[in-house]
FIKOLZA-1660 file (N, C-alpha, C; in steps of 0.1 Angstrom, whole numbers, plus 5000, padded with zeros to 4 digits):
% residues 237
   i   px   py   pz ch aa at
   1 9550 6231 6073  A  M  N
   1 9547 6242 6083  A  M CA
   1 9534 6241 6088  A  M  C
   2 9524 6236 6081  A  R  N
   2 9511 6234 6087  A  R CA
   2 9511 6224 6098  A  R  C
   3 9519 6213 6096  A  R  N
   3 9519 6202 6106  A  R CA
   3 9526 6207 6119  A  R  C
   4 9536 6215 6117  A  R  N
   4 9543 6221 6129  A  R CA
   4 9534 6230 6137  A  R  C
   5 9526 6238 6130  A  T  N
   5 9517 6247 6136  A  T CA
   5 9506 6239 6143  A  T  C
   6 9501 6228 6137  A  F  N
   6 9490 6221 6143  A  F CA
   6 9496 6214 6157  A  F  C
   7 9507 6208 6155  A  R  N
   7 9514 6202 6167  A  R CA
   7 9516 6212 6177  A  R  C
   8 9520 6223 6174  A  G  N
   8 9523 6233 6185  A  G CA
   8 9510 6238 6191  A  G  C
   9 9499 6238 6183  A  A  N
   9 9486 6242 6189  A  A CA
   9 9481 6231 6199  A  A  C
  10 9483 6219 6195  A  V  N
  10 9479 6208 6204  A  V CA
  10 9487 6208 6216  A  V  C
  11 9500 6211 6216  A  A  N
  11 9508 6212 6229  A  A CA
  11 9504 6223 6237  A  A  C
  12 9500 6235 6231  A  V  N
  12 9496 6246 6239  A  V CA
  12 9483 6242 6246  A  V  C
  13 9473 6235 6240  A  M  N
  13 9460 6231 6245  A  M CA
  13 9463 6222 6257  A  M  C
  14 9472 6212 6255  A  A  N
  14 9475 6202 6266  A  A CA
  14 9480 6209 6278  A  A  C
  15 9490 6219 6275  A  L  N
  15 9495 6225 6287  A  L CA
  15 9485 6234 6294  A  L  C
  16 9476 6241 6286  A  T  N
  16 9466 6249 6292  A  T CA
  16 9456 6241 6300  A  T  C
  17 9452 6229 6295  A  T  N
  17 9443 6220 6302  A  T CA
  17 9449 6216 6315  A  T  C
  18 9461 6212 6315  A  A  N
  18 9468 6207 6327  A  A CA
  18 9469 6218 6338  A  A  C
  19 9472 6230 6332  A  A  N
  19 9472 6241 6341  A  A CA
  19 9459 6244 6348  A  A  C
  20 9447 6243 6340  A  L  N
  20 9434 6244 6345  A  L CA
  20 9431 6234 6355  A  L  C
  21 9435 6221 6352  A  I  N
  21 9432 6210 6362  A  I CA
  21 9440 6213 6374  A  I  C
  22 9452 6217 6373  A  G  N
  22 9460 6220 6385  A  G CA
  22 9454 6231 6393  A  G  C
  23 9449 6241 6386  A  T  N
  23 9444 6253 6394  A  T CA
  23 9430 6248 6400  A  T  C
  24 9422 6240 6393  A  A  N
  24 9410 6235 6399  A  A CA
  24 9413 6226 6412  A  A  C
  25 9423 6218 6409  A  G  N
  25 9428 6209 6421  A  G CA
  25 9432 6217 6434  A  G  C
  26 9439 6228 6431  A  S  N
  26 9444 6235 6442  A  S CA
  26 9432 6243 6448  A  S  C
  27 9422 6247 6440  A  A  N
  27 9411 6254 6445  A  A CA
  27 9402 6245 6455  A  A  C
  28 9402 6232 6451  A  L  N
  28 9394 6223 6459  A  L CA
  28 9403 6213 6466  A  L  C
  29 9413 6218 6473  A  A  N
  29 9423 6210 6479  A  A CA
  29 9417 6203 6491  A  A  C
  30 9417 6189 6492  A  C  N
  30 9411 6181 6502  A  C CA
  30 9420 6169 6504  A  C  C
  31 9425 6169 6516  A  Y  N
  31 9435 6157 6519  A  Y CA
  31 9430 6150 6531  A  Y  C
  32 9432 6137 6533  A  P  N
  32 9428 6130 6544  A  P CA
  32 9434 6136 6557  A  P  C
  33 9426 6136 6567  A  S  N
  33 9431 6140 6580  A  S CA
  33 9429 6130 6591  A  S  C
  34 9421 6119 6589  A  D  N
  34 9417 6109 6598  A  D CA
  34 9416 6096 6593  A  D  C
  35 9423 6086 6597  A  D  N
  35 9423 6073 6592  A  D CA
  35 9409 6066 6593  A  D  C
  36 9401 6072 6602  A  H  N
  36 9388 6066 6604  A  H CA
  36 9377 6072 6595  A  H  C
  37 9381 6081 6586  A  A  N
  37 9372 6088 6578  A  A CA
  37 9375 6088 6563  A  A  C
  38 9366 6090 6554  A  T  N
  38 9369 6092 6540  A  T CA
  38 9368 6107 6537  A  T  C
  39 9378 6113 6531  A  A  N
  39 9379 6127 6527  A  A CA
  39 9372 6128 6513  A  A  C
  40 9362 6137 6512  A  V  N
  40 9355 6140 6499  A  V CA
  40 9355 6154 6497  A  V  C
  41 9360 6158 6484  A  P  N
  41 9360 6172 6481  A  P CA
  41 9346 6176 6476  A  P  C
  42 9340 6185 6484  A  N  N
  42 9326 6190 6481  A  N CA
  42 9323 6202 6490  A  N  C
  43 9324 6214 6485  A  P  N
  43 9322 6226 6493  A  P CA
  43 9307 6229 6496  A  P  C
  44 9297 6223 6489  A  K  N
  44 9284 6226 6489  A  K CA
  44 9275 6215 6497  A  K  C
  45 9281 6206 6503  A  I  N
  45 9272 6195 6509  A  I CA
  45 9265 6201 6521  A  I  C
  46 9252 6197 6523  A  R  N
  46 9244 6203 6533  A  R CA
  46 9237 6192 6542  A  R  C
  47 9234 6181 6536  A  N  N
  47 9226 6170 6543  A  N CA
  47 9230 6157 6538  A  N  C
  48 9223 6147 6544  A  C  N
  48 9226 6133 6542  A  C CA
  48 9223 6129 6527  A  C  C
  49 9212 6136 6522  A  A  N
  49 9210 6133 6507  A  A CA
  49 9222 6137 6498  A  A  C
  50 9227 6149 6502  A  D  N
  50 9239 6153 6494  A  D CA
  50 9251 6144 6495  A  D  C
  51 9252 6138 6507  A  A  N
  51 9264 6129 6509  A  A CA
  51 9261 6115 6504  A  A  C
  52 9249 6113 6500  A  K  N
  52 9245 6100 6494  A  K CA
  52 9247 6088 6504  A  K  C
  53 9243 6090 6516  A  V  N
  53 9244 6080 6526  A  V CA
  53 9231 6076 6531  A  V  C
  54 9229 6064 6536  A  P  N
  54 9215 6060 6541  A  P CA
  54 9212 6067 6554  A  P  C
  55 9199 6070 6556  A  G  N
  55 9194 6076 6567  A  G CA
  55 9189 6089 6565  A  G  C
  56 9181 6094 6574  A  D  N
  56 9177 6108 6574  A  D CA
  56 9187 6118 6581  A  D  C
  57 9186 6130 6578  A  T  N
  57 9194 6140 6586  A  T CA
  57 9187 6142 6600  A  T  C
  58 9193 6136 6610  A  L  N
  58 9187 6136 6623  A  L CA
  58 9191 6149 6631  A  L  C
  59 9204 6153 6630  A  V  N
  59 9208 6164 6637  A  V CA
  59 9218 6172 6628  A  V  C
  60 9217 6185 6630  A  K  N
  60 9227 6194 6622  A  K CA
  60 9232 6203 6632  A  K  C
  61 9244 6208 6629  A  S  N
  61 9251 6218 6638  A  S CA
  61 9243 6230 6641  A  S  C
  62 9241 6234 6654  A  G  N
  62 9233 6244 6658  A  G CA
  62 9220 6240 6662  A  G  C
  63 9216 6227 6661  A  D  N
  63 9204 6222 6665  A  D CA
  63 9203 6219 6680  A  D  C
  64 9191 6222 6686  A  K  N
  64 9190 6217 6700  A  K CA
  64 9183 6203 6700  A  K  C
  65 9190 6193 6704  A  T  N
  65 9185 6181 6703  A  T CA
  65 9186 6172 6715  A  T  C
  66 9178 6162 6717  A  D  N
  66 9180 6152 6728  A  D CA
  66 9183 6138 6722  A  D  C
  67 9186 6138 6708  A  L  N
  67 9189 6125 6701  A  L CA
  67 9203 6122 6704  A  L  C
  68 9212 6131 6705  A  I  N
  68 9227 6128 6708  A  I CA
  68 9231 6138 6719  A  I  C
  69 9243 6134 6724  A  E  N
  69 9250 6143 6733  A  E CA
  69 9264 6145 6727  A  E  C
  70 9268 6157 6727  A  F  N
  70 9281 6159 6720  A  F CA
  70 9288 6172 6727  A  F  C
  71 9301 6173 6723  A  T  N
  71 9308 6185 6728  A  T CA
  71 9316 6190 6716  A  T  C
  72 9319 6202 6716  A  G  N
  72 9327 6209 6705  A  G CA
  72 9318 6211 6692  A  G  C
  73 9324 6211 6681  A  G  N
  73 9316 6212 6668  A  G CA
  73 9310 6226 6665  A  G  C
  74 9314 6236 6673  A  V  N
  74 9309 6250 6671  A  V CA
  74 9314 6254 6657  A  V  C
  75 9304 6258 6648  A  P  N
  75 9308 6263 6634  A  P CA
  75 9317 6275 6636  A  P  C
  76 9327 6275 6627  A  D  N
  76 9337 6286 6625  A  D CA
  76 9344 6289 6638  A  D  C
  77 9345 6279 6647  A  K  N
  77 9352 6281 6660  A  K CA
  77 9360 6269 6663  A  K  C
  78 9353 6257 6664  A  D  N
  78 9361 6245 6669  A  D CA
  78 9365 6238 6656  A  D  C
  79 9375 6229 6658  A  K  N
  79 9382 6221 6648  A  K CA
  79 9378 6206 6650  A  K  C
  80 9372 6203 6662  A  T  N
  80 9369 6189 6664  A  T CA
  80 9354 6188 6670  A  T  C
  81 9348 6176 6668  A  L  N
  81 9335 6173 6673  A  L CA
  81 9336 6159 6680  A  L  C
  82 9330 6158 6692  A  T  N
  82 9329 6145 6699  A  T CA
  82 9315 6142 6702  A  T  C
  83 9311 6130 6698  A  I  N
  83 9297 6126 6701  A  I CA
  83 9298 6116 6712  A  I  C
  84 9293 6119 6724  A  T  N
  84 9295 6111 6737  A  T CA
  84 9284 6100 6738  A  T  C
  85 9272 6103 6734  A  S  N
  85 9262 6092 6736  A  S CA
  85 9251 6094 6726  A  S  C
  86 9242 6084 6724  A  V  N
  86 9230 6085 6714  A  V CA
  86 9219 6080 6722  A  V  C
  87 9207 6086 6720  A  A  N
  87 9195 6083 6727  A  A CA
  87 9190 6069 6723  A  A  C
  88 9182 6063 6733  A  E  N
  88 9176 6049 6730  A  E CA
  88 9168 6050 6718  A  E  C
  89 9168 6040 6709  A  G  N
  89 9161 6039 6697  A  G CA
  89 9166 6047 6685  A  G  C
  90 9178 6053 6687  A  V  N
  90 9185 6060 6676  A  V CA
  90 9196 6052 6670  A  V  C
  91 9196 6050 6656  A  T  N
  91 9207 6043 6650  A  T CA
  91 9214 6053 6641  A  T  C
  92 9228 6054 6643  A  I  N
  92 9236 6064 6635  A  I CA
  92 9242 6056 6623  A  I  C
  93 9239 6062 6611  A  T  N
  93 9246 6055 6599  A  T CA
  93 9258 6063 6594  A  T  C
  94 9259 6075 6596  A  A  N
  94 9270 6083 6592  A  A CA
  94 9271 6096 6599  A  A  C
  95 9283 6101 6600  A  I  N
  95 9286 6114 6605  A  I CA
  95 9294 6122 6596  A  I  C
  96 9290 6134 6592  A  V  N
  96 9297 6142 6581  A  V CA
  96 9302 6155 6588  A  V  C
  97 9315 6158 6587  A  V  N
  97 9321 6169 6593  A  V CA
  97 9327 6177 6582  A  V  C
  98 9321 6189 6579  A  K  N
  98 9326 6198 6568  A  K CA
  98 9334 6209 6572  A  K  C
  99 9345 6212 6564  A  G  N
  99 9354 6223 6567  A  G CA
  99 9363 6225 6555  A  G  C
 100 9368 6236 6552  A  G  N
 100 9376 6239 6540  A  G CA
 100 9368 6236 6527  A  G  C
 101 9374 6228 6518  A  D  N
 101 9368 6225 6505  A  D CA
 101 9362 6211 6505  A  D  C
 102 9361 6204 6516  A  G  N
 102 9356 6191 6516  A  G CA
 102 9351 6186 6529  A  G  C
 103 9347 6174 6530  A  Y  N
 103 9341 6169 6543  A  Y CA
 103 9347 6155 6545  A  Y  C
 104 9347 6151 6558  A  N  N
 104 9351 6138 6563  A  N CA
 104 9338 6130 6565  A  N  C
 105 9338 6118 6559  A  L  N
 105 9326 6110 6561  A  L CA
 105 9329 6099 6571  A  L  C
 106 9323 6098 6582  A  Y  N
 106 9326 6088 6592  A  Y CA
 106 9313 6078 6592  A  Y  C
 107 9317 6065 6591  A  V  N
 107 9307 6055 6592  A  V CA
 107 9309 6046 6604  A  V  C
 108 9300 6045 6614  A  P  N
 108 9303 6036 6625  A  P CA
 108 9305 6022 6621  A  P  C
 109 9315 6016 6627  A  G  N
 109 9318 6002 6622  A  G CA
 109 9328 6001 6610  A  G  C
 110 9331 6011 6604  A  K  N
 110 9340 6012 6592  A  K CA
 110 9353 6019 6595  A  K  C
 111 9364 6014 6588  A  K  N
 111 9376 6020 6590  A  K CA
 111 9382 6023 6604  A  K  C
 112 9378 6012 6612  A  G  N
 112 9383 6012 6625  A  G CA
 112 9375 6022 6635  A  G  C
 113 9364 6028 6630  A  L  N
 113 9356 6036 6639  A  L CA
 113 9346 6026 6646  A  L  C
 114 9345 6028 6660  A  S  N
 114 9336 6019 6667  A  S CA
 114 9322 6020 6663  A  S  C
 115 9315 6009 6665  A  E  N
 115 9300 6010 6661  A  E CA
 115 9292 6018 6671  A  E  C
 116 9296 6020 6683  A  T  N
 116 9288 6028 6693  A  T CA
 116 9297 6038 6698  A  T  C
 117 9291 6050 6703  A  P  N
 117 9298 6061 6709  A  P CA
 117 9306 6057 6722  A  P  C
 118 9315 6064 6726  A  P  N
 118 9318 6077 6721  A  P CA
 118 9327 6078 6708  A  P  C
 119 9324 6087 6700  A  W  N
 119 9332 6090 6688  A  W CA
 119 9339 6103 6690  A  W  C
 120 9353 6103 6692  A  Q  N
 120 9360 6115 6696  A  Q CA
 120 9368 6121 6685  A  Q  C
 121 9370 6134 6686  A  D  N
 121 9379 6142 6677  A  D CA
 121 9375 6140 6663  A  D  C
 122 9363 6141 6659  A  L  N
 122 9359 6140 6646  A  L CA
 122 9362 6154 6639  A  L  C
 123 9368 6154 6628  A  K  N
 123 9372 6167 6622  A  K CA
 123 9370 6166 6606  A  K  C
 124 9372 6178 6600  A  S  N
 124 9371 6179 6586  A  S CA
 124 9385 6176 6580  A  S  C
 125 9386 6174 6566  A  P  N
 125 9398 6170 6559  A  P CA
 125 9408 6182 6560  A  P  C
 126 9420 6179 6556  A  L  N
 126 9431 6190 6556  A  L CA
 126 9428 6198 6544  A  L  C
 127 9432 6212 6546  A  N  N
 127 9430 6221 6534  A  N CA
 127 9442 6221 6525  A  N  C
 128 9443 6230 6516  A  G  N
 128 9455 6231 6507  A  G CA
 128 9468 6233 6514  A  G  C
 129 9467 6239 6526  A  G  N
 129 9479 6241 6533  A  G CA
 129 9482 6230 6543  A  G  C
 130 9475 6219 6541  A  R  N
 130 9477 6207 6550  A  R CA
 130 9475 6210 6563  A  R  C
 131 9465 6218 6566  A  Q  N
 131 9461 6222 6580  A  Q CA
 131 9446 6217 6583  A  Q  C
 132 9443 6214 6595  A  V  N
 132 9429 6211 6598  A  V CA
 132 9421 6223 6600  A  V  C
 133 9411 6227 6591  A  P  N
 133 9404 6239 6592  A  P CA
 133 9393 6238 6602  A  P  C
 134 9389 6250 6606  A  T  N
 134 9377 6250 6615  A  T CA
 134 9365 6244 6608  A  T  C
 135 9356 6239 6617  A  I  N
 135 9344 6232 6611  A  I CA
 135 9334 6242 6606  A  I  C
 136 9330 6241 6594  A  S  N
 136 9319 6251 6589  A  S CA
 136 9305 6246 6593  A  S  C
 137 9303 6233 6592  A  H  N
 137 9291 6227 6597  A  H CA
 137 9292 6212 6598  A  H  C
 138 9283 6205 6604  A  W  N
 138 9283 6191 6605  A  W CA
 138 9269 6186 6606  A  W  C
 139 9267 6173 6604  A  F  N
 139 9253 6167 6605  A  F CA
 139 9254 6152 6607  A  F  C
 140 9244 6146 6613  A  V  N
 140 9243 6132 6616  A  V CA
 140 9232 6125 6609  A  V  C
 141 9235 6114 6603  A  C  N
 141 9225 6106 6595  A  C CA
 141 9221 6094 6603  A  C  C
 142 9209 6089 6601  A  G  N
 142 9205 6078 6608  A  G CA
 142 9190 6076 6608  A  G  C
 143 9184 6069 6618  A  S  N
 143 9170 6067 6620  A  S CA
 143 9167 6067 6634  A  S  C
 144 9154 6067 6637  A  K  N
 144 9150 6066 6651  A  K CA
 144 9136 6059 6652  A  K  C
 145 9135 6051 6662  A  K  N
 145 9122 6045 6664  A  K CA
 145 9114 6053 6673  A  K  C
 146 9101 6055 6670  A  D  N
 146 9091 6062 6679  A  D CA
 146 9089 6054 6691  A  D  C
 147 9091 6060 6702  A  T  N
 147 9089 6054 6715  A  T CA
 147 9074 6053 6718  A  T  C
 148 9068 6041 6719  A  P  N
 148 9054 6040 6722  A  P CA
 148 9050 6047 6736  A  P  C
 149 9039 6053 6736  A  P  N
 149 9034 6059 6749  A  P CA
 149 9033 6048 6759  A  P  C
 150 9037 6052 6771  A  S  N
 150 9036 6043 6783  A  S CA
 150 9021 6040 6786  A  S  C
 151 9018 6028 6789  A  E  N
 151 9004 6024 6791  A  E CA
 151 9001 6030 6806  A  E  C
 152 8989 6035 6805  A  T  N
 152 8983 6040 6817  A  T CA
 152 8972 6031 6822  A  T  C
 153 8971 6029 6835  A  T  N
 153 8960 6021 6841  A  T CA
 153 8948 6029 6844  A  T  C
 154 8937 6025 6839  A  A  N
 154 8924 6032 6840  A  A CA
 154 8920 6033 6855  A  A  C
 155 8916 6044 6859  A  P  N
 155 8912 6046 6874  A  P CA
 155 8902 6036 6877  A  P  C
 156 8904 6029 6889  A  T  N
 156 8894 6019 6894  A  T CA
 156 8881 6028 6900  A  T  C
 157 8870 6022 6895  A  K  N
 157 8857 6029 6900  A  K CA
 157 8854 6024 6914  A  K  C
 158 8849 6034 6922  A  P  N
 158 8846 6030 6936  A  P CA
 158 8835 6020 6937  A  P  C
 159 8836 6010 6944  A  S  N
 159 8826 5999 6945  A  S CA
 159 8813 6005 6952  A  S  C
 160 8801 6000 6946  A  T  N
 160 8789 6004 6952  A  T CA
 160 8786 5998 6965  A  T  C
 161 8782 6006 6974  A  P  N
 161 8780 6001 6988  A  P CA
 161 8768 5991 6988  A  P  C
 162 8770 5980 6996  A  A  N
 162 8758 5971 6997  A  A CA
 162 8747 5977 7003  A  A  C
 163 8735 5971 6998  A  T  N
 163 8722 5976 7003  A  T CA
 163 8720 5970 7017  A  T  C
 164 8714 5979 7026  A  G  N
 164 8711 5974 7040  A  G CA
 164 8721 5979 7050  A  G  C
 165 8717 5978 7062  A  T  N
 165 8725 5984 7073  A  T CA
 165 8735 5973 7078  A  T  C
 166 8747 5977 7078  A  T  N
 166 8757 5967 7083  A  T CA
 166 8759 5969 7098  A  T  C
 167 8757 5958 7106  A  K  N
 167 8759 5961 7120  A  K CA
 167 8774 5961 7123  A  K  C
 168 8776 5971 7131  A  P  N
 168 8790 5973 7136  A  P CA
 168 8795 5960 7143  A  P  C
 169 8807 5956 7139  A  S  N
 169 8812 5944 7146  A  S CA
 169 8815 5948 7161  A  S  C
 170 8815 5937 7170  A  A  N
 170 8818 5940 7183  A  A CA
 170 8832 5943 7185  A  A  C
 171 8835 5953 7193  A  P  N
 171 8850 5956 7195  A  P CA
 171 8857 5944 7201  A  P  C
 172 8869 5942 7196  A  A  N
 172 8877 5931 7200  A  A CA
 172 8882 5934 7214  A  A  C
 173 8881 5923 7221  A  T  N
 173 8886 5924 7236  A  T CA
 173 8900 5924 7236  A  T  C
 174 8906 5935 7242  A  S  N
 174 8921 5934 7244  A  S CA
 174 8926 5924 7253  A  S  C
 175 8937 5918 7249  A  E  N
 175 8942 5907 7258  A  E CA
 175 8948 5912 7271  A  E  C
 176 8952 5926 7270  A  T  N
 176 8957 5931 7282  A  T CA
 176 8947 5937 7292  A  T  C
 177 8934 5937 7287  A  S  N
 177 8924 5943 7295  A  S CA
 177 8921 5934 7308  A  S  C
 178 8918 5941 7319  A  V  N
 178 8916 5933 7332  A  V CA
 178 8901 5931 7334  A  V  C
 179 8898 5919 7335  A  S  N
 179 8883 5916 7338  A  S CA
 179 8879 5921 7352  A  S  C
 180 8867 5928 7354  A  P  N
 180 8863 5932 7367  A  P CA
 180 8862 5921 7376  A  P  C
 181 8866 5923 7389  A  T  N
 181 8865 5914 7400  A  T CA
 181 8851 5910 7403  A  T  C
 182 8847 5898 7402  A  S  N
 182 8833 5894 7406  A  S CA
 182 8831 5894 7420  A  S  C
 183 8818 5899 7424  A  T  N
 183 8815 5901 7438  A  T CA
 183 8802 5892 7440  A  T  C
 184 8801 5886 7452  A  T  N
 184 8790 5878 7455  A  T CA
 184 8777 5886 7460  A  T  C
 185 8766 5884 7452  A  A  N
 185 8754 5893 7455  A  A CA
 185 8749 5889 7469  A  A  C
 186 8744 5898 7477  A  P  N
 186 8737 5894 7490  A  P CA
 186 8725 5887 7488  A  P  C
 187 8723 5878 7497  A  A  N
 187 8711 5869 7496  A  A CA
 187 8699 5878 7499  A  A  C
 188 8688 5874 7490  A  A  N
 188 8676 5882 7490  A  A CA
 188 8668 5880 7503  A  A  C
 189 8664 5890 7509  A  V  N
 189 8656 5889 7521  A  V CA
 189 8641 5890 7518  A  V  C
 190 8632 5882 7522  A  P  N
 190 8617 5883 7519  A  P CA
 190 8612 5896 7524  A  P  C
 191 8603 5902 7515  A  A  N
 191 8598 5915 7519  A  A CA
 191 8590 5914 7532  A  A  C
 192 8592 5924 7540  A  G  N
 192 8585 5925 7553  A  G CA
 192 8591 5916 7564  A  G  C
 193 8602 5910 7561  A  N  N
 193 8608 5901 7571  A  N CA
 193 8623 5905 7573  A  N  C
 194 8626 5918 7571  A  E  N
 194 8640 5922 7572  A  E CA
 194 8645 5921 7586  A  E  C
 195 8636 5923 7596  A  S  N
 195 8640 5923 7610  A  S CA
 195 8638 5910 7616  A  S  C
 196 8633 5900 7608  A  G  N
 196 8632 5886 7613  A  G CA
 196 8620 5884 7622  A  G  C
 197 8610 5894 7621  A  T  N
 197 8598 5892 7629  A  T CA
 197 8587 5885 7622  A  T  C
 198 8589 5882 7609  A  G  N
 198 8579 5875 7601  A  G CA
 198 8567 5883 7597  A  G  C
 199 8568 5896 7599  A  G  N
 199 8557 5905 7595  A  G CA
 199 8557 5906 7580  A  G  C
 200 8546 5912 7577  A  G  N
 200 8545 5915 7561  A  G CA
 200 8548 5929 7557  A  G  C
 201 8550 5937 7568  A  L  N
 201 8553 5951 7564  A  L CA
 201 8568 5953 7563  A  L  C
 202 8572 5963 7556  A  A  N
 202 8586 5966 7554  A  A CA
 202 8592 5971 7566  A  A  C
 203 8604 5967 7568  A  N  N
 203 8612 5971 7580  A  N CA
 203 8615 5986 7579  A  N  C
 204 8610 5994 7589  A  T  N
 204 8612 6008 7589  A  T CA
 204 8622 6013 7600  A  T  C
 205 8628 6003 7606  A  G  N
 205 8638 6005 7616  A  G CA
 205 8633 6006 7630  A  G  C
 206 8620 6002 7632  A  F  N
 206 8615 6001 7646  A  F CA
 206 8606 5989 7647  A  F  C
 207 8602 5985 7659  A  D  N
 207 8593 5973 7661  A  D CA
 207 8579 5976 7658  A  D  C
 208 8572 5967 7650  A  N  N
 208 8558 5970 7646  A  N CA
 208 8548 5961 7653  A  N  C
 209 8551 5955 7665  A  S  N
 209 8542 5948 7673  A  S CA
 209 8531 5955 7679  A  S  C
 210 8532 5968 7681  A  W  N
 210 8523 5977 7686  A  W CA
 210 8510 5978 7677  A  W  C
 211 8513 5976 7664  A  L  N
 211 8501 5977 7655  A  L CA
 211 8491 5965 7658  A  L  C
 212 8496 5954 7663  A  I  N
 212 8487 5943 7666  A  I CA
 212 8478 5947 7678  A  I  C
 213 8484 5954 7688  A  W  N
 213 8475 5958 7700  A  W CA
 213 8465 5968 7695  A  W  C
 214 8469 5977 7687  A  V  N
 214 8460 5988 7682  A  V CA
 214 8448 5981 7675  A  V  C
 215 8451 5971 7667  A  A  N
 215 8440 5964 7659  A  A CA
 215 8431 5957 7669  A  A  C
 216 8437 5951 7679  A  A  N
 216 8429 5943 7689  A  A CA
 216 8419 5953 7696  A  A  C
 217 8424 5965 7700  A  L  N
 217 8416 5975 7707  A  L CA
 217 8405 5980 7699  A  L  C
 218 8408 5982 7686  A  L  N
 218 8398 5987 7676  A  L CA
 218 8387 5977 7675  A  L  C
 219 8390 5963 7675  A  L  N
 219 8381 5954 7673  A  L CA
 219 8371 5953 7686  A  L  C
 220 8378 5954 7698  A  V  N
 220 8370 5954 7711  A  V CA
 220 8361 5966 7711  A  V  C
 221 8366 5978 7707  A  A  N
 221 8358 5989 7707  A  A CA
 221 8347 5988 7697  A  A  C
 222 8349 5982 7686  A  G  N
 222 8338 5981 7676  A  G CA
 222 8328 5972 7681  A  G  C
 223 8332 5960 7687  A  G  N
 223 8323 5951 7692  A  G CA
 223 8314 5958 7703  A  G  C
 224 8320 5966 7712  A  G  N
 224 8312 5972 7723  A  G CA
 224 8302 5982 7717  A  G  C
 225 8307 5989 7706  A  L  N
 225 8298 5999 7700  A  L CA
 225 8286 5992 7694  A  L  C
 226 8288 5981 7687  A  L  N
 226 8276 5974 7681  A  L CA
 226 8267 5969 7692  A  L  C
 227 8274 5964 7704  A  A  N
 227 8264 5958 7714  A  A CA
 227 8257 5970 7720  A  A  C
 228 8262 5982 7722  A  L  N
 228 8255 5994 7727  A  L CA
 228 8244 5997 7719  A  L  C
 229 8246 5998 7705  A  L  N
 229 8235 6002 7696  A  L CA
 229 8224 5992 7696  A  L  C
 230 8227 5979 7697  A  K  N
 230 8217 5969 7699  A  K CA
 230 8208 5969 7711  A  K  C
 231 8215 5972 7722  A  F  N
 231 8208 5974 7734  A  F CA
 231 8199 5986 7734  A  F  C
 232 8202 5997 7729  A  R  N
 232 8193 6009 7728  A  R CA
 232 8182 6006 7719  A  R  C
 233 8184 5998 7708  A  R  N
 233 8173 5996 7699  A  R CA
 233 8162 5987 7706  A  R  C
 234 8166 5978 7714  A  K  N
 234 8157 5970 7722  A  K CA
 234 8149 5978 7732  A  K  C
 235 8157 5987 7739  A  A  N
 235 8151 5995 7749  A  A CA
 235 8140 6005 7743  A  A  C
 236 8142 6009 7731  A  S  N
 236 8133 6019 7725  A  S CA
 236 8121 6012 7720  A  S  C
 237 8121 5999 7719  A  E  N
 237 8109 5992 7714  A  E CA
 237 8099 5990 7726  A  E  C
% end
């Protein structure tokens, strides 16, 4: 009787354990939904460290970022996420899409997923009802290189002006300029001989020969005056 009781107790424990395992399995139902991803049951995963994948958590759902460009993936609303591009210097090692009781792990270059974007229609695993649940959250793992600051050229110092006065250069002669017409200067006329009389006085527009006669008369008058004075002196003696 004791052996039968013991065997019955063992059977009851086995059935109970199986029932508990089945209940736990149904509570964490997670089924593959994408051939490019690995379905993992885990309702509490939050970052790349939890997923045990290499790389830092670069972007999480709800973040404003310029590291990636994406569409969809709105938590508790959308069922798919599409990453269209990745910024220069960013390397993606994994994409985790969580929904229901598990998450899908996408690794670029693995399971037929392309190494570079776009990565389209990323989703979470199927739930217990074999339906694709809405995304609860998602995050992207990887690394980024710091972009070195662009080199700036130092402003050029103004050159010191040279000491001394610089003579202005002569203006260039235009090829189209017209040189003035040269004229022949009139022949110089000797002073006092403009009328051709040979006199030394300037030509005033009239004949100057009368001056000779006036001078001669003055000489005659002067001689006569001297002679008169000399005659009177002798007479007075």
